[in-house]
N, C-alpha and C positions, 0 to 999 in steps of 0.2 A: 189528258184529263184536268179540267182547270182545277184549282186550288189555290188556298188563300197563303202568299210566298210572305208576307210582312204582316205584322199585328196578331191577334189582336190587340187594341189599345185604345184605352178610355181617356178622352179630350174634351174640353168644353164642359168639365163638370160644373152644376151649379148646384140650388137647392130641390130645383125641380126639373131638370134634363141633364143630359149628355149627349158626347158624340162618340158613337162605336164607329172606330176607324180600321181601315182593312187593306191590303192590296194584294191583288190575285195575280194570274198568270196569263187571264183570258178573259173575253168578256162576260161578264153575268152580274147579278143583284144581290148585295149582300142584306142578309136575315138577321136580326138580333132579335134574340129570346132572353126574356126575363123570367126570375123566379124567386121563390122565397126556400126552397130545400136543397141542399149540398150536389142532390144528384139531377137537379131539373125536372123531377118529375111534372112540378106543376108548371113547367114551362110552357108560357104563351108568347105570341108574336107582336112584339111592341113597336117593331119599327122595320122599314129597308131603305134602301138605298136606291139614288136614283141608277138606272142603268149604266155599268161600268165600261168605258169605251177607252182606247188609243190614246183620243185626244189629253185625258188625264191620266196616263199610265196605269190604267186599271186600277186607279185606287178611289177609294169613296168613302162615304159616310153613312151610318143611320142613325139618324136624329132622334134620341128620346124624349119625350114631352111627357108631362102633367105627370112626374113623378114625386114621390111622397119626399118632403125634407128631412134629415138627416135619418135615412132608412137605408141598410145594407140589401145590394140587390146583387143575387147569382145572375150571369150568364153567360150567354153563348152568341157567337159570331159565324154564321154559315153561309154556302153558298145556295142552300136548299132549303123549299118550305116546308120539309119535315122538319119536326119538331127534334131536338137532340136526343138521344136515348140514355137513360141512368148507366149504363156499361160506359159511358165516355169522362163520367166523373171522376175527379174533382173538378167542379167549373171555377174558374176565376170570382170574384166579387167587389163589387164596389159599393161605397155608402157615398150618399150624396149630402151636399153640405147643409147646415145648419140654416133656418131663416136669416134672412139678410139681417143685420145690424145686432143679432141676438149675442148675448158676451159667451161662447162657445170656449173652452181651451182647447187646442188642437196643437199638433206636431206637424211640419211638413219636412221636405229634403229637397236640397239644391246642388248644382252643380254643372259642370261643363268640360267640353274638349275631351271627346271622344276617338282615338285612334287606335284601334284594334290593331295589337303587334301581330295576330294571327288567326286562326279557325278558333281557338280557344279564347280568344279577347273577350276584354269584359269581365275578368274575374271577380273585379271589386263591387259588381253589381250583386253577387250572392250575399256578404254581409251585410249590403244595404238591405237587400229584400228580408233578410233576418232583423234588420232592424223596423223594417216594416212591420212585421209581425209582433216583434216586443213592444214596439212604441204605437202602434195604431198610426201610421203616418197617414195621413189623409190625401197628400197625392206630392207630386216632385216639381221643380220648375228646373229645367232644363235651358241655361242660361247662353247657349250657340258653341258653333261647333259640334253639332251632333253628327256630321261628317267631316273629312278632310279631302274635298275633292282634289286638291292638289299634292298629295301624300303619294304619287306614281308607284312608290312600294310598297303601298302598306292600304292601300284603297280597293284593292280587290280587282281592279282593271289594268294594272301594269303603265300605265299613264295620266298626265294630268287632264281632268275631266275638261272636254269645250266644247259639248255639245248636249243637247238635251238628253237623249240617250243615255252617253255616257255618264251625265249627273244622274240618271236613275238609277244605273247598276252600280256606281259607289252608294247609292242606300241602300238598293238590295242586297251587296254584301255588308256594310256596316250593320245593316238593322238585322241580318238574320242570325248574327253572333245568339248562341242558345241564351246567355247569363243576360243579355240585354231586351230579347224578346221575352222572356219568364217575367223579369220586371215591370214590362210596359203593360203586360196581360194583367197584371195584380196591384199596379199604382198608377193612378190616374196621372196624367203630365200634361204642364202647360209650356209651351216651348217659344225661343226666338232665336232669330238666328245672329251668327256673328260673320267673320271675313271667310272661312274656311267652305262655308257653303257656296262660295264663289270661287275666291282664290285668296291666297296668303296678304292680309292687310290691304285689299284691295279699296280706291276709293274713287268717285269720279273724277274728273279733271278738270272740268268745267260745270256752272250750275245749269247749262242745258242739257247735262247727263246724254251726250252724245259718245262719249269715249271713257272708259276707264283705264285703270292703270294700278300696277303692282309695285312694290319700291324697286330700285335700280339695282339691288344686290340679288333681287329674286330674278330680274331678267337677266343679269350677268352671269350667275352662276348655272342657270339654264343653257344660256348661249354657249358657255363654256363647255358643259357636259351635253351638247348637241341638241337639245333637246327642240323638237321642230317649231318652226315661227308661230301656228296657234298657241303653243303651250306659253308662248312669252307675250301675248298679244291678249287684251280682254275687250275685242269691241262690244257694241252694245247688244248685238245677240247674243253674244254669249253670256252676259247678265242675263237677260231675259229669260233664256233658257235654264240657268242656275235658278233663276225666281221661282219659274214654272214648276220646277222638281221642287222647290221648297214648299210650292202651294200644297202641291199633291201629298206631302208626306207632313208638312209640320202647321202649315195654315190652315190647311181644309179642317182639321178638327180643332182648331182654336175659336174662342169666343169671338163674338163679331169685334172684327175693327172699330176704333174709334173714327177713323177717316181713311175707307178704304182707298186702296191706289186704283186709277182709273184703267178699263180693260178695253182693249182692242176688239175688233170683230172676230178675232179667234178665242178671245177671253182670256186673252196676255197682257201682261201689263206695258201700258204704252211708255211709261217712265219719262214723260215730257216734262220741259220745265214747268211749265202753267201749272203742274198736279201739285197740289198741296200735302196729299195724301200718304201713307206711310203703313206699316205692318204691325202698329202700335193697336193694344187692345187691353181691358181693364175687366177686371172681376173681383168678386166678392167672398168671402168666407166669414158667414158671422158680423165681429162686429170689425174686422179687418179688411181692408180695401187695397187692390192693388193695382199698379200700373205697370205693365210689361212695357218698355219701350221698344222700337227700332232704330239701333245707331247705327246703321249700315246703310240704306236705301237712298236717304237722303243727304248723304256723307259728299261733301264737296272737298277737296284740297287745291282752291286754284288759287292765282294771285291777288285775285280782288275778291274772289268768294271763297268761304273757310266756313262750313257749318257741319255739323254732327246730326241734329234732329232734324231740321228745315222750320220754317217758321211755322207751318200748319199743325205740326206734330208739338212746336213749343206752347201755342196757344190752346191744343186739347191739353196736354199737362198741365199749363198753367189753369185750366178751368178747373181741372180734375182735383187739384190741388186745393182748391177754394170751395170744391163743390163738398169735400170729405174732411175739410179742416175741423169743424164738429160733430158731424153726423158720424164717423168712425175714430174711434180713439188710436187704433193702428193704422198707418198706411207703409205700404210696400212699396218702392221703387224699384222696378227692374232692370239692370242696365247688361247690357254685353260687355263692357269693358267696366274697370274700376273707374270710380269717382275721385274718390280722396285721396291714393296712393300716388303719389310722386317719386319719381327714381332721378338720381343724379345722373346715371349714366340709362338713357331712355332714346335712342337712336330711331326708332320706329316712330315715335311720337305719335301712337294708334291708340292710345285711351286717352280720357278725358284731359289729359295731361298736355294733349297735344291742342285741344278747344279750350283755352283757358277761359277767353271769354264768355263762353257757353256755361263751364264749370260756374264761374262767379255770376251770371246769370241767376243759375239755379237756387245755389246757397243764398245769394242775397234775397231771391223772391222767398225762399222758405223762412229768413230770418225776419225781412220785414214786415211778412205777414202774421209771424209769429205761430207755426204750423207745427205744433207739436207732437209728437209720436212718429216722425217720419224714420224710414229706415233703408237704406240703401242695399240691395243685393247683385251682387257681381260677380263675374267669371273670366275668363279667357286671361288669368296671367300666371296660369301655371303654379301657382301658390295660395295658400290660405291668408287669410286674414281678418283681423276685427281692428277697426279704427273708431274713436268717438271724438268728437268735435263739440266744443261749445261755442256757440253762434251769440253775437250781441243782438240785441232786440230793440225798438223802437220804445218799447215800456223798461228798458235797461234789466230785463230778466233775462239769465241766459236760457237759450233754448238748445237741447240736446240733440245731436243727430248722428246717429250709427251707420256704419257700411261693415255688412259682412260679405265675405268674399270666398267662393269655395270651386277647387280649380287646381290640379285637371283629374278625369277619370282614369285616363290612360294616355298618357304623352309626356314628354320629356319636362320633370320640374325645371323651376326657375328658381335660380339658387342666386340669381343678383337680387333680385328685389326686396332680399333684408337687409344685407348690407349698405345698401345704395338708396334706402328710403331716407324720404326728408320730408319733413312737413310743410303743410299748405301756410303760405303767407295772403291773409288778408285782413283789413282791416277792421272785419268784422268778425274775424275768428279768434276767440277770446282765448280756445286753450285746444289742444290737440294731443291725443294719445294714443299710441298704437300698443295693444295689447298682446297680440302673437303676430308671427310671419312663420308660413309653415312650407319647406319646400317639399312636398312627398304628394303622392297618389293620395287622393282623399274623397271624399262627400262631407256634406253638410247637413244637419240636423236645426230646425229653428224649433223650440219649444214656446208657445206663448198660453199663459195664463191667466185668464180673468178671475178676479176675487173681488166681492162686492164691497162698494166704497173704497176700492184702492186703484192706484194704476195698474195697468195690465204689466205683469212680468214676463220679460223677452230674453231666452237664454240661446247662445249660437254655440253649437259644438259639432268639431272637425273629428272625421274617423278616416283611420287609415286602410290600405288594400285590405288588411287582416279581420276589419273591423274594430281596431283597438282607438281609442280615445289617444288622439293628440293635441287638444287643447279646449279649451268652454271660457265663455265670457257669458254674463250676465248683468242685467239692469234692475 
């Protein structure tokens, strides 16, 4: 019998639309039902998906259109054209975003790095669900490593994923943890990838994007542990397979990409040198604008070429920063890797610390154009922190830039990032202050308060695996 094996999940939420996502065990069509009553006795068929096929792993989206801004909706995602019955209540709900540029106060969650330790993995999502209810969280930013394809002892398939079916199987195992699945049905999500959706700290070796690699120590230990050759290499086909699985599970329900990657005749990413595209996208919540970066698919660590974003994404980001400079008092740039935290010990140099020219380009662009209200949101580091910079500007008026990082949901905490922290050194950085560094399982909450005739107030809170408050900072 065909059934929904992953989902439902609310993605691509806006003031007037949403993407209801699900993955099934076989062919079919997703039916999205909306209503206002808790038992959906008033259910109406609001959208259907395209036919689900093996080519997309039987994953699909039912696109909801013409919704009313700032309005709660109950919903159900089914494989049947028969309305859900009240006996299936309670049904999950979501609330559409307020109209663009409306100064509406709100709160949202963020975090990254989910590697479940077993069948009951994801226990931290239960206190996060409690915070969702208590604080009316409007959405969550999942900032990378939503699976660990290379964790062969914890990814559900007993090996390092090397082809499309194996990547799909890792998603099926990781995302079917009860706590994750319950949260995703009730808290709308915006996602981006980091390294483990493909492999540990992977990067392209050359600008032609013909062959990728992982760090030498990964290759050595896999050879030492007698892992088979396909698990020690990353040919281009493996990256294409991993990104196809990413599209099916994370990209398919995202908002429209800024500059999409080119597709081949089978609708797979070509990954050509000439392609300036990426998986970056933007969205807005009232008077707050978000740019979700793709720090992986264009990343090159070659002898002559070294980039994290690629020039196409750089131009899109800089255009966006100028476009939102005056229109949105708050700007959030989402990066799967920390921008502002440097460590004395950082062998992998996998964060922005390994791409110093590009980090300087970002900070200098913000400072020279005097773009106020920018907040960087990061993951990956396996510890949480809050850092504030003061940047020099042409008008000599100091400009404040924040970075908030929350991670991991479930992984080994990073105890090194705290004692080895060092401030950045650039002539246009006037001051840098770190407020806390927390090496615990955690999730973050950001609260935004708009008040008349006043600067928006932003508060960052970090909660532990039992829901306890670990640290907080506000501006």
